[in-house]
ZAMI-87643 format. One record per residue (C-alpha): z, y, x; residue in three letters. Coordinates in steps of 0.05 Angstrom, whole numbers, padded with zeros to 5 digits, always signed. Layout:
ZYXAla
...
This chain:
-02298+00333+01539Unk
-02371+00355+01526Unk
-02406+00391+01580Unk
-02465+00436+01560Unk
-02517+00472+01600Unk
-02484+00537+01580Unk
-02425+00537+01535Unk
-02453+00601+01501Unk
-02508+00559+01471Unk
-02481+00489+01460Unk
-02546+00457+01434Unk
-02607+00421+01461Unk
-02659+00462+01494Unk
-02729+00453+01474Unk
-02779+00496+01510Unk
-02829+00503+01564Unk
-02852+00545+01627Unk
-02882+00607+01598Unk
-02929+00650+01639Unk
-02940+00712+01598Unk
-02961+00754+01659Unk
-03026+00717+01656Unk
-03038+00753+01587Unk
-03009+00819+01602Unk
-03079+00851+01580Unk
-03079+00810+01515Unk
-03015+00825+01486Unk
-03034+00800+01417Unk
-03026+00732+01449Unk
-02952+00744+01461Unk
-02941+00756+01389Unk
-02983+00694+01372Unk
-02939+00656+01421Unk
-02874+00678+01385Unk
-02902+00654+01320Unk
-02924+00585+01352Unk
-02856+00576+01385Unk
-02820+00575+01322Unk
-02871+00525+01290Unk
-02863+00480+01351Unk
-02783+00478+01341Unk
-02778+00511+01410Unk
-02715+00549+01427Unk
-02723+00565+01499Unk
-02774+00590+01548Unk
-02772+00592+01626Unk
-02802+00653+01651Unk
-02813+00692+01715Unk
-02828+00633+01761Unk
-02894+00661+01790Unk
-02882+00737+01771Unk
-02868+00769+01836Unk
-02935+00807+01840Unk
-02925+00833+01770Unk
-02855+00851+01781Unk
-02865+00883+01850Unk
-02937+00901+01857Unk
-02925+00943+01920Unk
-02870+00938+01969Unk
-02808+00972+01938Unk
-02842+00991+01874Unk
-02815+00949+01819Unk
-02844+00946+01747Unk
-02800+00902+01698Unk
-02833+00927+01633Unk
-02872+00863+01619Unk
-02808+00819+01629Unk
-02765+00869+01587Unk
-02812+00861+01530Unk
-02820+00785+01535Unk
-02746+00770+01540Unk
-02732+00815+01481Unk
-02787+00785+01440Unk
-02760+00712+01454Unk
-02688+00732+01437Unk
-02709+00767+01372Unk
-02748+00706+01357Unk
-02684+00664+01359Unk
-02699+00637+01430Unk
-02661+00635+01496Unk
-02689+00646+01567Unk
-02681+00608+01634Unk
-02700+00663+01681Unk
-02731+00645+01746Unk
-02729+00678+01815Unk
-02802+00685+01839Unk
-02794+00663+01910Unk
-02841+00601+01901Unk
-02903+00646+01908Unk
-02901+00710+01945Unk
-02946+00771+01931Unk
-03005+00784+01978Unk
-02977+00847+02003Unk
-02918+00813+02032Unk
-02958+00764+02072Unk
-03005+00816+02097Unk
-02953+00865+02119Unk
-02906+00812+02146Unk
-02946+00755+02168Unk
-02887+00721+02202Unk
-02867+00698+02133Unk
-02922+00649+02129Unk
-02912+00581+02157Unk
-02937+00555+02221Unk
-02967+00482+02222Unk
-02949+00427+02270Unk
-03010+00446+02314Unk
-02985+00519+02322Unk
-03037+00551+02276Unk
-03005+00600+02221Unk
-03023+00591+02150Unk
-03060+00641+02112Unk
-03043+00671+02045Unk
-03056+00622+01992Unk
-03026+00567+01950Unk
-02950+00572+01938Unk
-02887+00551+01980Unk
-02924+00563+02048Unk
-02871+00612+02071Unk
-02821+00602+02125Unk
-02750+00587+02101Unk
-02720+00617+02164Unk
-02760+00684+02167Unk
-02708+00740+02160Unk
-02760+00785+02128Unk
-02772+00736+02074Unk
-02701+00721+02063Unk
-02687+00798+02056Unk
-02747+00808+02008Unk
-02722+00750+01966Unk
-02652+00775+01966Unk
-02678+00846+01941Unk
-02719+00819+01882Unk
-02666+00768+01862Unk
-02610+00822+01860Unk
-02650+00869+01820Unk
-02666+00814+01769Unk
-02594+00795+01766Unk
-02575+00868+01757Unk
-02626+00879+01701Unk
-02619+00815+01661Unk
-02553+00784+01681Unk
-02518+00810+01617Unk
-02579+00800+01569Unk
-02554+00753+01515Unk
-02620+00715+01518Unk
-02609+00692+01589Unk
-02568+00628+01594Unk
-02590+00599+01661Unk
-02623+00618+01726Unk
-02681+00579+01753Unk
-02678+00585+01827Unk
-02750+00586+01856Unk
-02794+00526+01841Unk
-02801+00456+01872Unk
-02776+00474+01940Unk
-02815+00435+01995Unk
-02844+00434+02065Unk
-02830+00450+02134Unk
-02849+00502+02185Unk
-02859+00497+02258Unk
-02854+00569+02281Unk
-02815+00594+02341Unk
-02760+00621+02293Unk
-02753+00553+02261Unk
-02751+00515+02331Unk
-02697+00561+02354Unk
-02656+00547+02293Unk
-02668+00476+02303Unk
-02639+00478+02372Unk
-02578+00517+02345Unk
-02570+00463+02290Unk
-02567+00410+02343Unk
-02522+00450+02386Unk
-02471+00454+02326Unk
-02481+00378+02311Unk
-02471+00356+02381Unk
-02415+00403+02399Unk
-02460+00440+02447Unk
-02457+00380+02491Unk
-02528+00358+02514Unk
-02502+00291+02542Unk
-02473+00276+02472Unk
-02543+00287+02446Unk
-02574+00245+02498Unk
-02528+00185+02482Unk
-02542+00193+02410Unk
-02615+00194+02418Unk
-02613+00140+02474Unk
-02663+00188+02509Unk
-02655+00149+02571Unk
-02709+00106+02544Unk
-02776+00118+02575Unk
-02743+00174+02617Unk
-02740+00226+02559Unk
-02671+00249+02574Unk
-02661+00327+02558Unk
-02626+00370+02609Unk
-02614+00428+02561Unk
-02621+00445+02487Unk
-02675+00493+02506Unk
-02718+00432+02523Unk
-02719+00404+02454Unk
-02779+00413+02414Unk
-02801+00393+02345Unk
-02822+00318+02339Unk
-02893+00312+02321Unk
-02960+00281+02332Unk
-02975+00326+02393Unk
-02908+00313+02423Unk
-02845+00269+02418Unk
-02848+00215+02366Unk
-02809+00158+02397Unk
-02738+00183+02394Unk
-02715+00162+02326Unk
-02650+00202+02329Unk
-02695+00266+02342Unk
-02739+00249+02283Unk
-02679+00239+02238Unk
-02645+00303+02259Unk
-02710+00341+02246Unk
-02713+00316+02175Unk
-02640+00335+02170Unk
-02655+00407+02195Unk
-02713+00417+02147Unk
-02670+00393+02090Unk
-02612+00440+02113Unk
-02658+00500+02126Unk
-02691+00491+02056Unk
-02621+00482+02024Unk
-02593+00542+02061Unk
-02652+00586+02037Unk
-02636+00565+01966Unk
-02562+00580+01974Unk
-02580+00651+01999Unk
-02619+00658+01934Unk
-02561+00634+01892Unk
-02514+00680+01927Unk
-02558+00741+01911Unk
-02553+00720+01840Unk
-02480+00702+01835Unk
-02458+00766+01869Unk
-02480+00802+01807Unk
-02474+00751+01751Unk
-02428+00693+01771Unk
-02420+00666+01702Unk
-02491+00644+01686Unk
-02506+00573+01710Unk
-02558+00562+01765Unk
-02608+00506+01773Unk
-02673+00489+01812Unk
-02726+00441+01792Unk
-02727+00377+01838Unk
-02783+00330+01846Unk
-02769+00255+01864Unk
-02831+00246+01900Unk
-02813+00300+01953Unk
-02767+00270+02006Unk
-02761+00322+02061Unk
-02701+00353+02020Unk
-02639+00315+02011Unk
-02619+00328+01942Unk
-02550+00302+01948Unk
-02539+00363+01995Unk
-02580+00412+01951Unk
-02538+00394+01889Unk
-02473+00418+01920Unk
-02486+00492+01903Unk
-02519+00481+01835Unk
-02485+00486+01771Unk
-02536+00442+01734Unk
-02588+00395+01761Unk
-02661+00397+01732Unk
-02722+00359+01751Unk
-02797+00350+01735Unk
-02817+00285+01707Unk
-02890+00263+01703Unk
-02891+00186+01695Unk
-02957+00148+01696Unk
-02953+00124+01621Unk
-02998+00074+01591Unk
-03014+00039+01657Unk
-03017-00038+01665Unk
-02940-00036+01678Unk
-02914+00005+01623Unk
-02843-00026+01624Unk
-02840-00018+01700Unk
-02859+00058+01691Unk
-02806+00064+01637Unk
-02755+00033+01683Unk
-02774+00074+01744Unk
-02771+00140+01701Unk
-02702+00118+01676Unk
-02677+00108+01749Unk
-02693+00179+01765Unk
-02660+00202+01704Unk
-02597+00164+01721Unk
-02603+00194+01794Unk
-02608+00267+01770Unk
-02551+00259+01719Unk
-02506+00227+01774Unk
-02514+00288+01824Unk
-02465+00331+01784Unk
-02437+00279+01733Unk
-02457+00321+01675Unk
-02519+00330+01628Unk
-02583+00351+01666Unk
-02646+00389+01649Unk
-02713+00356+01640Unk
-02747+00423+01666Unk
-02822+00398+01668Unk
-02857+00343+01630Unk
-02925+00339+01607Unk
-02937+00351+01534Unk
-03004+00317+01537Unk
-03030+00303+01607Unk
-03030+00330+01676Unk
-03092+00352+01720Unk
-03069+00327+01789Unk
-03067+00253+01787Unk
-03125+00207+01806Unk
-03133+00189+01732Unk
-03105+00241+01681Unk
-03091+00200+01620Unk
-03067+00226+01551Unk
-03003+00209+01522Unk
-03013+00161+01463Unk
-02987+00180+01394Unk
-02908+00179+01393Unk
-02904+00180+01470Unk
-02881+00250+01477Unk
-02824+00236+01432Unk
-02807+00170+01465Unk
-02809+00197+01535Unk
-02770+00260+01516Unk
-02716+00219+01481Unk
-02711+00173+01540Unk
-02689+00230+01583Unk
-02639+00251+01530Unk
-02614+00179+01524Unk
-02597+00181+01601Unk
-02564+00248+01599Unk
-02611+00306+01592Unk
-02595+00362+01545Unk
-02662+00393+01550Unk
-02737+00375+01536Unk
-02781+00424+01570Unk
-02855+00424+01586Unk
-02905+00449+01635Unk
-02932+00489+01606Unk
-02929+00531+01542Unk
-03002+00559+01541Unk
-03059+00534+01585Unk
-03082+00580+01637Unk
-03156+00604+01630Unk
-03174+00598+01703Unk
-03152+00568+01771Unk
-03124+00500+01787Unk
-03081+00489+01723Unk
-03132+00508+01670Unk
-03142+00435+01649Unk
-03066+00419+01658Unk
-03035+00400+01591Unk
-02996+00449+01553Unk
-02964+00458+01485Unk
-03015+00509+01465Unk
-03089+00489+01482Unk
-03145+00538+01496Unk
-03161+00538+01421Unk
-03096+00573+01410Unk
-03072+00544+01346Unk
-03019+00496+01320Unk
-03073+00449+01296Unk
-03079+00404+01357Unk
-03050+00332+01364Unk
-03007+00352+01424Unk
-02976+00414+01388Unk
-02956+00368+01329Unk
-02927+00319+01379Unk
-02883+00371+01408Unk
-02865+00396+01338Unk
-02842+00328+01320Unk
-02801+00323+01385Unk
-02769+00387+01369Unk
-02752+00367+01301Unk
-02715+00305+01325Unk
-02676+00346+01374Unk
-02654+00389+01319Unk
-02634+00329+01278Unk
-02591+00298+01336Unk
-02565+00363+01362Unk
-02490+00339+01362Unk
-02509+00292+01417Unk
-02514+00351+01467Unk
-02456+00353+01516Unk
-02442+00280+01513Unk
-02451+00230+01569Unk
-02463+00156+01584Unk
-02402+00115+01604Unk
-02415+00088+01675Unk
-02382+00030+01711Unk
-02438+00011+01758Unk
-02465+00049+01817Unk
-02528+00036+01862Unk
-02533+00067+01930Unk
-02598+00104+01942Unk
-02587+00139+02005Unk
-02634+00197+02027Unk
-02619+00191+02100Unk
-02622+00117+02100Unk
-02692+00121+02073Unk
-02713+00168+02128Unk
-02687+00120+02180Unk
-02718+00059+02148Unk
-02786+00092+02145Unk
-02781+00108+02218Unk
-02754+00040+02240Unk
-02805+00006+02287Unk
-02796-00065+02263Unk
-02793-00110+02202Unk
-02855-00093+02159Unk
-02879-00036+02198Unk
-02911+00007+02146Unk
-02873-00002+02084Unk
-02803-00029+02078Unk
-02805-00025+02002Unk
-02738+00012+02000Unk
-02752+00046+01933Unk
-02784-00015+01899Unk
-02723-00054+01921Unk
-02673-00003+01892Unk
-02710-00009+01827Unk
-02709-00083+01827Unk
-02632-00079+01831Unk
-02631-00026+01775Unk
-02677-00065+01728Unk
-02628-00113+01698Unk
-02581-00059+01678Unk
-02636-00017+01646Unk
-02660-00075+01605Unk
-02588-00085+01579Unk
-02577-00011+01567Unk
-02517-00007+01617Unk
-02515+00060+01650Unk
-02515+00066+01725Unk
-02501+00121+01773Unk
-02547+00131+01830Unk
-02502+00152+01890Unk
-02508+00167+01964Unk
-02474+00124+02017Unk
-02421+00181+02018Unk
-02410+00176+01943Unk
-02343+00161+01909Unk
-02342+00085+01901Unk
-02271+00084+01873Unk
-02290+00099+01801Unk
-02339+00037+01794Unk
-02326-00034+01778Unk
-02391-00055+01817Unk
-02427-00021+01874Unk
-02496-00046+01897Unk
-02523-00029+01965Unk
-02597-00049+01974Unk
-02621-00047+02044Unk
-02566-00001+02071Unk
-02594-00004+02143Unk
-02561+00062+02165Unk
-02488+00057+02153Unk
-02443+00106+02189Unk
-02368+00094+02208Unk
-02344+00135+02146Unk
-02385+00089+02097Unk
-02363+00029+02132Unk
-02290+00051+02121Unk
-02302+00069+02046Unk
-02336+00002+02034Unk
-02277-00036+02066Unk
-02226+00006+02025Unk
-02264-00003+01961Unk
-02269-00078+01969Unk
-02196-00083+01993Unk
-02170-00047+01932Unk
-02206-00092+01882Unk
-02277-00068+01879Unk
-02341-00111+01874Unk
-02391-00095+01927Unk
-02462-00126+01932Unk
-02497-00117+01997Unk
-02566-00142+02019Unk
-02604-00158+02081Unk
-02607-00103+02136Unk
-02538-00078+02118Unk
-02500-00039+02174Unk
-02554-00043+02230Unk
-02551+00027+02255Unk
-02505+00089+02259Unk
-02521+00159+02234Unk
-02558+00175+02297Unk
-02601+00114+02289Unk
-02567+00075+02344Unk
-02558-00002+02334Unk
-02489-00025+02328Unk
-02467-00072+02382Unk
-02424-00133+02366Unk
-02469-00164+02314Unk
-02491-00144+02241Unk
-02468-00121+02192Unk
-02434-00068+02234Unk
-02357-00070+02258Unk
-02311-00099+02208Unk
-02362-00106+02153Unk
-02370-00178+02184Unk
-02297-00188+02160Unk
-02308-00157+02095Unk
-02367-00198+02076Unk
-02346-00260+02116Unk
-02415-00273+02151Unk
-02451-00254+02214Unk
-02526-00238+02209Unk
-02561-00266+02270Unk
-02631-00249+02259Unk
-02684-00229+02208Unk
-02748-00261+02193Unk
-02806-00219+02164Unk
-02851-00258+02121Unk
-02929-00250+02114Unk
-02946-00222+02047Unk
-02968-00289+02021Unk
-02907-00326+02047Unk
-02853-00352+02003Unk
-02785-00383+02023Unk
-02747-00427+01979Unk
-02675-00416+01959Unk
-02633-00464+01916Unk
-02571-00440+01877Unk
-02532-00486+01830Unk
-02592-00532+01830Unk
-02640-00479+01808Unk
-02699-00460+01854Unk
-02719-00388+01869Unk
-02768-00353+01918Unk
-02752-00303+01970Unk
-02805-00256+01997Unk
-02815-00206+02053Unk
-02748-00216+02090Unk
-02700-00272+02100Unk
-02642-00268+02149Unk
-02607-00323+02186Unk
-02534-00313+02171Unk
-02472-00353+02190Unk
-02411-00357+02144Unk
-02344-00334+02172Unk
-02300-00346+02111Unk
-02347-00331+02058Unk
-02367-00380+02004Unk
-02439-00398+02000Unk
-02472-00392+01934Unk
-02545-00405+01952Unk
-02580-00437+02010Unk
-02650-00435+02040Unk
-02689-00497+02022Unk
-02750-00487+02069Unk
-02771-00461+02138Unk
-02729-00477+02198Unk
-02669-00446+02170Unk
-02665-00492+02110Unk
-02594-00508+02092Unk
-02566-00442+02119Unk
-02532-00394+02072Unk
-02579-00346+02032Unk
-02525-00315+01984Unk
-02448-00313+01997Unk
-02385-00283+01967Unk
-02323-00267+02004Unk
-02255-00250+01979Unk
-02227-00192+02018Unk
-02161-00158+01997Unk
-02163-00155+01920Unk
-02239-00152+01913Unk
-02305-00189+01930Unk
-02360-00174+01975Unk
-02431-00208+01959Unk
-02483-00213+02010Unk
-02556-00227+01996Unk
-02594-00248+02058Unk
-02667-00247+02029Unk
-02709-00202+01989Unk
-02713-00233+01917Unk
-02771-00234+01869Unk
-02724-00212+01819Unk
-02705-00277+01787Unk
-02643-00292+01825Unk
-02618-00223+01819Unk
-02627-00226+01744Unk
-02584-00286+01742Unk
-02533-00260+01791Unk
-02527-00193+01750Unk
-02513-00229+01686Unk
-02456-00269+01720Unk
-02428-00208+01752Unk
-02429-00167+01685Unk
-02394-00224+01648Unk
-02338-00227+01702Unk
-02328-00156+01704Unk
-02331-00149+01630Unk
-02389-00099+01619Unk
-02428-00113+01556Unk
-02500-00095+01536Unk
-02510-00029+01497Unk
-02528-00070+01438Unk
-02503-00143+01435Unk
-02564-00178+01403Unk
-02629-00205+01430Unk
-02682-00151+01439Unk
-02758-00158+01436Unk
-02793-00149+01503Unk
-02807-00076+01513Unk
-02750-00051+01473Unk
-02684-00026+01503Unk
-02623+00010+01481Unk
-02583+00064+01517Unk
-02523+00106+01494Unk
-02486+00166+01504Unk
-02411+00176+01483Unk
-02366+00235+01464Unk
-02304+00247+01420Unk
-02299+00175+01398Unk
-02372+00171+01378Unk
-02429+00126+01405Unk
-02499+00151+01404Unk
-02552+00097+01410Unk
-02624+00108+01430Unk
-02667+00047+01411Unk
-02733+00053+01448Unk
-02799+00016+01442Unk
-02842+00014+01500Unk
-02881-00049+01480Unk
-02943-00017+01449Unk
-02932-00061+01388Unk
-02901-00045+01323Unk
-02829-00081+01312Unk
-02821-00093+01239Unk
-02748-00110+01237Unk
-02694-00108+01292Unk
-02623-00128+01274Unk
-02569-00082+01298Unk
-02511-00131+01289Unk
-02470-00081+01250Unk
-02476-00017+01209Unk
-02503+00048+01247Unk
-02520+00118+01217Unk
-02594+00138+01228Unk
-02586+00211+01249Unk
-02657+00230+01228Unk
-02665+00189+01165Unk
-02591+00206+01145Unk
-02579+00134+01122Unk
-02534+00076+01139Unk
-02571+00015+01166Unk
-02562-00053+01198Unk
-02635-00060+01219Unk
-02689-00014+01246Unk
-02765-00015+01245Unk
-02803+00013+01305Unk
-02875+00039+01307Unk
-02914+00035+01372Unk
-02875+00083+01423Unk
-02820+00097+01373Unk
-02749+00112+01383Unk
-02690+00115+01335Unk
-02625+00151+01348Unk
-02563+00117+01316Unk
-02488+00134+01317Unk
-02425+00098+01304Unk
-02354+00111+01311Unk
-02326+00071+01371Unk
């Protein structure tokens, strides 16, 4: 069954963030925009994100005239609207009259008015003012035929250290620890250095000027910040849904922002959207493509349905160290990469460049010249033409049999861990390393939390799952016992969900029986060091970490061939119940995992998306629905591919021809379909 962003508009969305209030005194530009939107093959605009001051110029005095006019214009022009709530940037009058809505820094100083998202998510005043404006927007536009989705706020992030937040933090901890201070003391192991708490009132935020050494406190603070941010978002959603419950809601997420646990934030959202700004055309173009694909997979996995590419750069951005132009073809390739992994939208920041302030040189579909004659405009136009040609792909999904655990709280805990490589455990690069062989083969992967549903996958991979709570241990055990294939790595099951070390040896509890090993100790290597590993007569290298493990029923697949632990197991497999549990005791350069992934895929019976040899830099990914496969053949190599054999006949959806071969220009992509 196909799933659309909104069933009332079962098509791809192609559009941008549109800020017409910046041009409210030059309305002829609005009319020009409508003309250009059609030329750019755009059928959607996201409006209202930063419009609060225009909508409520004085407290309690509302003026929706500009938004009325713009939404009507877009609809009459054949477009649809994703309507935003404006809480991401409050008006000046609100901050001046109610200074408590502004955040307090860790040092106790209060932020001044400026920037955006520097408001306190706890503030009752701010929550009430947001509820009022959101409710009025929902009442006014909830039944407008143009509005097909709600965009809740914009890129939630940040924390506040005010007294209200600290009070709520203590209440959060009371609830978490059943109002039992001794239970909290045990979880925090606060007897260390005599840091025991006698009451919840003694608990303060962790920080540079106070407590930093209690890792359980640090972890709970991050949980609280995430909870409070999500709770604020949920209050915004409730204001909208109380008026118009049938229009889907989303908020744009950012993979580089880690204070908010997106697995939790996703629960109340109908559709997931995210803002993607890769560093294309750097020295590691393929690595960048893989990294971006990982996040596409992650955001699709959050709701197991098509997602929205809410923001992407049509040309360049203005906030990176080096703001490089997209090369010809790259907008279409990057946009269709998102589609290949499950996006049903291609949206840009922004539609028209601002004349002033910090985003005046940020890329846009319409440049300051204001015409359709620019290279970037024509690139967006071409992407829109492709989306029209492949519109039937919308609502379909990749078929997924493999999952990688990327756990938000595990990342927090690893980052705080005082040990191993102290400053960078390389958790994200390691997750990417385990994803790469699947990406190269065009095999879809779900990116799931440690509390995800493992049962629906044939293979689950858990890189560096250092923090493994009792529930996760149980579900790993049941998954393997019932026939699953689980691949764990070094650091598995070292601490519980309060960051307390497990007693009785690693990996924790009965995971030692599941994996058939005991991890005695871990060696952290210097950056230049390498340890040799041998498997089936083939040599590999280990970097960064190597554990000394002992087999307790497992079969050894690879051994160390250097260091004082030469001859000890480095890779094992254990039959447990109906399934298999693999344990890799060292960090790989990638070579051994490439070979192991090939073996596992063959054993499980998972085939490449296109069963033919692909040139370096070319990959194929697919979506499926109604007995049809849609293949996206993508060329990241920067070189022209004159002929690529497909192995059988496919229908080229743009050329409208049947073919057994394709030619690819630099940064080109072909979309093909076949009956399964």
